C-alpha positions as CSV (number, residue, x, y, z in Angstrom):
1,M,40.1,9.7,31.1
2,S,37.4,8.2,28.8
3,T,35.8,11.4,27.6
4,T,36.2,12.4,24.0
5,T,35.9,16.1,24.6
6,Y,37.3,18.7,27.0
7,N,34.7,21.3,26.3
8,N,34.0,23.5,29.3
9,P,31.8,26.6,28.8
10,D,32.1,27.5,32.5
11,L,35.9,27.9,32.3
12,I,35.8,31.7,32.4
13,F,37.2,34.3,34.8
14,S,34.4,35.6,37.1
15,G,36.4,38.1,39.1
16,K,39.5,40.1,38.2
17,I,41.0,39.0,34.9
18,P,44.7,38.1,35.4
19,E,47.8,38.7,33.4
20,G,50.9,36.7,33.2
21,I,53.5,34.9,31.2
22,V,54.3,31.3,30.4
23,G,56.6,29.5,28.1
24,W,57.4,26.0,26.8
25,Q,60.0,24.3,24.7
26,S,58.5,21.5,22.6
27,P,60.2,19.2,20.1
28,S,59.4,18.3,16.6
29,N,59.1,14.6,15.7
30,I,59.9,12.5,12.8
31,A,57.2,10.0,11.7
32,L,58.4,6.4,11.0
33,V,54.9,5.3,9.8
34,K,53.4,8.3,8.1
35,Y,50.1,10.0,8.7
36,W,48.7,11.2,5.4
37,G,45.0,11.9,5.0
38,K,42.5,13.0,7.6
39,K,38.8,13.1,8.2
40,G,36.3,14.9,10.5
41,V,38.0,17.3,13.0
42,Q,41.7,16.4,12.7
43,I,41.1,12.6,12.9
44,P,43.8,10.6,11.0
45,C,42.8,8.2,8.3
46,N,45.6,5.9,9.5
47,P,47.7,5.6,12.7
48,S,51.3,6.9,12.7
49,I,54.3,6.5,15.0
50,S,57.3,8.7,15.5
51,F,60.6,9.4,17.2
52,T,60.4,12.5,19.4
53,L,63.4,14.7,18.5
54,N,65.8,16.5,20.9
55,A,67.6,19.4,19.2
56,S,64.8,20.3,16.7
57,Y,62.3,22.3,18.8
58,T,60.2,25.4,19.2
59,E,60.3,27.8,22.1
60,T,57.1,29.6,22.6
61,V,56.4,32.3,25.2
62,V,52.9,33.6,25.8
63,E,52.1,36.9,27.5
64,Y,48.4,37.3,28.4
65,H,46.5,40.2,29.8
66,P,42.8,41.4,30.0
67,T,41.5,42.1,26.5
68,A,41.4,45.7,25.3
69,N,39.3,44.7,22.3
70,K,42.1,46.0,20.0
71,K,44.3,43.2,18.8
72,W,43.5,39.7,20.1
73,V,46.7,38.0,19.0
74,T,50.1,39.5,18.2
75,F,52.5,36.8,17.0
76,Y,56.3,37.1,16.6
77,L,58.3,34.5,14.8
78,D,62.0,34.9,15.3
79,R,61.4,38.4,16.8
80,K,59.4,39.6,13.7
81,I,55.7,40.1,13.6
82,N,54.1,37.5,11.4
83,E,50.6,38.5,10.3
84,G,50.0,35.2,8.5
85,F,50.6,33.3,11.7
86,E,48.4,35.7,13.6
87,K,45.5,34.9,11.4
88,K,46.2,31.1,11.8
89,I,46.4,31.4,15.5
90,E,43.2,33.4,15.8
91,A,41.4,30.8,13.7
92,Y,42.9,28.1,15.9
93,F,41.7,29.9,19.1
94,E,38.2,30.1,17.6
95,T,38.3,26.3,17.3
96,I,39.4,25.6,20.8
97,E,37.3,28.3,22.5
98,P,34.8,25.7,23.7
99,I,37.7,24.0,25.6
100,F,39.3,27.2,27.0
101,S,36.3,29.6,27.3
102,F,38.6,32.2,29.0
103,I,40.4,32.8,25.7
104,K,38.1,35.6,24.6
105,Q,38.7,37.4,27.9
106,L,42.4,37.8,27.1
107,D,44.8,39.4,24.6
108,F,47.9,37.4,23.7
109,T,51.4,38.3,22.7
110,I,53.1,35.1,21.4
111,R,56.8,34.9,20.7
112,S,58.1,31.8,19.0
113,K,61.3,30.6,17.5
114,N,62.6,27.4,16.0
115,T,66.0,25.8,16.0
116,F,65.5,24.6,12.4
117,P,64.2,26.1,9.1
118,H,60.5,26.7,9.1
119,S,58.3,24.7,6.7
120,A,61.2,22.8,5.2
121,G,59.8,19.4,6.1
122,I,60.8,19.1,9.8
123,A,57.3,19.4,11.2
124,S,57.5,23.0,12.6
125,S,53.8,22.9,13.0
126,A,54.2,19.9,15.4
127,S,56.6,21.6,17.7
128,G,54.9,25.0,17.4
129,M,51.4,23.9,18.1
130,S,52.4,21.5,20.9
131,A,54.3,24.4,22.6
132,L,51.3,26.7,22.3
133,A,48.9,24.0,23.6
134,L,51.1,23.5,26.6
135,C,51.1,27.2,27.3
136,L,47.3,27.3,27.2
137,C,47.0,24.2,29.5
138,S,49.4,25.9,31.9
139,I,47.3,29.0,32.0
140,E,44.3,26.9,32.7
141,K,46.0,24.9,35.4
142,E,47.4,28.0,37.2
143,H,44.2,30.0,37.3
144,F,41.5,27.4,37.5
145,G,43.3,24.8,39.6
146,I,42.3,21.9,37.3
147,E,43.2,18.7,39.2
148,G,44.9,15.8,37.5
149,S,48.1,14.0,37.1
150,D,51.0,15.0,34.8
151,Q,49.8,12.3,32.5
152,D,46.3,13.9,32.4
153,F,47.9,17.3,31.7
154,F,50.0,16.1,28.7
155,K,47.2,14.0,27.3
156,K,45.0,17.1,27.3
157,A,47.7,19.2,25.7
158,S,48.1,16.5,23.1
159,Y,44.4,16.7,22.4
160,V,44.5,20.5,22.1
161,A,47.6,20.5,19.9
162,R,46.0,17.9,17.6
163,L,43.3,20.4,16.7
164,G,45.9,22.8,15.4
165,S,48.2,20.2,13.7
166,G,47.7,16.5,13.7
167,S,51.4,15.6,14.0
168,A,51.6,17.9,17.0
169,A,49.7,15.2,19.0
170,R,52.9,13.2,18.9
171,S,55.2,15.9,20.3
172,L,53.9,15.9,23.8
173,F,55.8,12.9,24.9
174,G,59.3,11.5,24.7
175,G,60.8,8.5,22.9
176,V,58.4,6.6,20.6
177,V,54.9,8.0,20.2
178,S,51.9,6.9,18.3
179,W,48.8,8.7,17.2
180,G,45.7,7.1,15.7
181,Q,43.9,4.0,16.6
182,I,46.0,0.9,16.0
183,D,44.1,-2.3,15.3
184,G,44.2,-4.5,18.5
185,N,46.2,-1.9,20.5
186,H,44.1,-0.5,23.3
187,N,46.9,1.9,24.2
188,S,46.3,4.1,21.2
189,S,43.8,6.8,20.2
190,D,42.7,9.1,17.4
191,L,42.3,11.9,19.9
192,W,45.8,12.2,21.4
193,G,49.3,10.8,21.2
194,T,50.4,7.9,23.2
195,Q,53.9,7.1,24.4
196,Q,54.9,3.6,23.2
197,V,58.2,3.2,25.0
198,K,57.2,0.1,27.1
199,D,59.4,-2.8,26.1
200,I,61.0,-0.9,23.2
201,H,64.5,-2.2,22.7
202,P,67.1,0.3,24.2
203,D,68.8,0.6,20.8
204,F,65.8,2.5,19.4
205,L,65.6,4.8,22.4
206,S,69.1,6.1,21.7
207,Y,68.8,6.4,18.0
208,H,70.4,9.3,16.1
209,D,68.8,11.5,13.4
210,S,71.2,13.5,11.2
211,I,68.9,15.8,9.2
212,I,70.4,16.8,5.9
213,I,68.9,20.1,4.8
214,V,68.7,19.7,1.0
215,D,66.5,22.8,0.6
216,A,65.7,25.3,3.3
217,A,62.9,27.0,1.4
218,Q,59.3,26.8,2.4
219,K,57.4,24.0,0.7
220,K,55.4,24.9,-2.4
221,V,52.6,22.6,-1.4
222,S,51.5,22.7,2.3
223,S,50.8,19.5,4.3
224,R,47.2,20.8,4.8
225,V,46.7,20.7,1.0
226,G,48.4,17.4,0.7
227,H,46.2,15.8,3.3
228,G,43.1,17.1,1.4
229,L,44.3,15.5,-1.8
230,M,44.2,12.1,-0.3
231,N,40.4,12.3,-0.4
232,S,40.5,11.7,-4.1
233,N,43.7,9.7,-4.4
234,P,42.9,6.3,-6.1
235,F,45.4,4.5,-3.9
236,A,44.2,6.0,-0.5
237,A,42.2,3.0,0.8
238,K,45.1,0.6,0.2
239,R,47.5,3.1,1.7
240,F,45.5,3.3,4.9
241,K,45.4,-0.5,5.2
242,Q,49.1,-0.7,4.5
243,A,49.9,1.8,7.3
244,Q,47.9,-0.3,9.8
245,S,49.9,-3.4,8.9
246,N,53.2,-1.5,9.0
247,I,52.7,0.1,12.4
248,I,51.9,-3.3,14.0
249,R,55.0,-4.8,12.4
250,L,57.2,-1.8,13.3
251,I,56.2,-1.8,17.0
252,K,57.1,-5.6,17.1
253,A,60.4,-4.9,15.4
254,M,61.3,-2.2,17.8
255,K,60.5,-4.4,20.8
256,D,62.6,-7.3,19.3
257,G,65.5,-5.0,18.4
258,D,65.0,-6.0,14.8
259,I,66.8,-3.2,12.9
260,E,66.6,-4.9,9.5
261,T,62.8,-4.9,9.7
262,F,62.9,-1.3,11.1
263,I,64.9,-0.2,8.1
264,N,62.7,-2.0,5.6
265,I,59.4,-0.5,7.0
266,T,60.6,3.1,7.6
267,E,62.3,3.5,4.2
268,S,59.3,2.0,2.4
269,E,57.0,4.4,4.4
270,A,59.1,7.4,3.4
271,L,58.9,6.5,-0.3
272,T,55.2,5.7,-0.1
273,L,54.5,9.1,1.4
274,H,56.0,10.8,-1.6
275,A,54.3,8.3,-4.0
276,M,51.0,9.5,-2.6
277,M,51.9,13.0,-3.5
278,M,52.9,12.0,-7.0
279,T,49.7,10.1,-7.5
280,S,47.4,12.9,-6.3
281,N,45.3,15.0,-8.6
282,P,46.8,17.5,-9.1
283,Y,50.1,15.7,-8.6
284,Y,53.2,17.3,-7.2
285,L,56.8,16.6,-6.3
286,L,58.7,17.8,-3.2
287,L,61.8,15.7,-3.7
288,K,64.9,17.4,-5.1
289,P,67.8,15.9,-7.2
290,N,70.1,15.9,-4.2
291,T,67.4,14.0,-2.2
292,L,67.7,11.2,-4.6
293,Q,71.5,11.4,-4.7
294,I,71.6,10.9,-0.9
295,T,69.2,8.0,-0.9
296,E,71.2,6.2,-3.5
297,R,74.4,6.6,-1.5
298,V,72.6,5.3,1.6
299,F,71.7,2.1,-0.2
300,E,75.3,1.7,-1.5
301,Y,76.9,2.5,1.8
302,R,74.7,0.1,3.8
303,E,75.3,-2.7,1.3
304,R,79.1,-2.1,1.2
305,T,79.6,-1.8,5.0
306,G,76.7,-3.6,6.6
307,I,76.3,-0.5,8.9
308,P,72.6,-0.1,9.7
309,V,72.0,3.4,8.6
310,S,68.7,4.2,6.9
311,F,66.7,7.2,5.8
312,T,63.3,8.6,6.1
313,L,61.6,11.7,4.7
314,D,59.0,14.1,6.0
315,A,56.7,16.1,3.7
316,G,59.6,17.8,2.1
317,P,63.0,17.2,0.4
318,N,65.2,16.9,3.5
319,I,66.7,13.6,4.5
320,H,66.6,12.2,8.0
321,L,69.4,9.7,8.4
322,L,68.6,7.2,11.2
323,Y,71.1,5.0,13.0
324,P,71.8,3.5,16.4
325,N,74.3,5.1,18.8
326,R,76.8,2.2,18.5
327,V,77.7,3.2,14.9
328,R,77.6,7.0,15.4
329,S,81.3,7.7,14.7
330,E,81.4,5.7,11.5
331,V,78.2,7.3,10.1
332,K,79.3,10.8,11.1
333,A,82.6,10.3,9.2
334,W,80.7,9.1,6.2
335,I,78.3,12.0,6.2
336,D,81.2,14.5,6.4
337,S,83.1,12.8,3.6
338,E,80.3,11.9,1.2
339,L,76.9,13.5,2.0
340,K,77.7,17.0,3.2
341,Q,78.2,18.2,-0.4
342,F,74.5,17.6,-1.1
343,A,73.3,19.8,1.8
344,F,72.2,23.4,1.3
345,N,75.1,25.4,2.6
346,E,76.4,22.2,4.1
347,M,73.5,22.5,6.7
348,I,73.1,19.4,8.8
349,I,71.2,19.2,12.1
350,E,72.5,16.6,14.4
351,D,69.6,15.2,16.4
352,E,68.6,12.2,18.4
353,V,65.6,10.7,20.2
354,G,64.5,13.1,22.9
355,E,62.6,13.1,26.2
356,G,59.8,15.5,25.3
357,P,58.7,19.1,26.2
358,V,60.3,21.3,28.9
359,R,58.7,24.2,30.6
360,L,60.8,27.4,30.3
361,S,61.9,29.3,33.4
362,I,60.7,32.8,32.9
């Protein structure tokens, strides 16, 4: 589909307004080349690429019924009403009303839960907004009979999810997913995520991600604020150019099975992300002492053993340890003996590259 918009003012119920329920499980993702800085309506200043995760996901169930003009959105997070999220979802629905014009004809009760700590740097907005976008696309498909392939369905869901959270565009597909226009790569877009698994070496499609929760508290500076601070960051232009170069090099490394280059790029990207935070005005720091303790031990362990384990970071203090399946037992033993002590309440989420969203049977 070549269109750059899905706006459809005629997508409204003309007869009896239905009621129903739909649910999706959608994963988080961990960016390898980081997206930091945006322009326009949720357009990235540089492309990014990520592993889709498997165990770190959001389950969202949406009940809808004809509006009673009382409360448009009721939002439950982990079985508790969350008024803060209700306001965010209502603002999001206003944004996407031109796409789903029927939204104003319905009231919504949304129940959502995560398998990981919210706002601790594991992209809960990516999994949450992608799950919600899938629910809305499913309502549209069920009641308006929108024709199209599964590929068209998930592309639209990615487009819609992006309007709520940029990184959510990458959670609609499994494996390795890019978002943002990559120089010379026609299979990429600023408007939706694109699966990049063609010719990727099998080692990378079975990669593991042991997420060490250094701090489970909500971040003091949100990603939204962090993106905005890139507008005045003196290093922003060079950073965006660097990301373009890194993503091209990384895709080639992942096709070649070049783990050494993979490690070099992904660790550099993680540190660069936090360098952008520290050079913003106002500057801020999301890393914790134990974050640095773990990174130092990763360097030492890799040099001592030659085992290709590496780290990356999201916009938070928690460490994502990345390693191929063939060294899983050695790395797991090392984590248990040396790194678990640095985790908050010894909390470690064992994850791996996943296959993408799953519709819930309700």
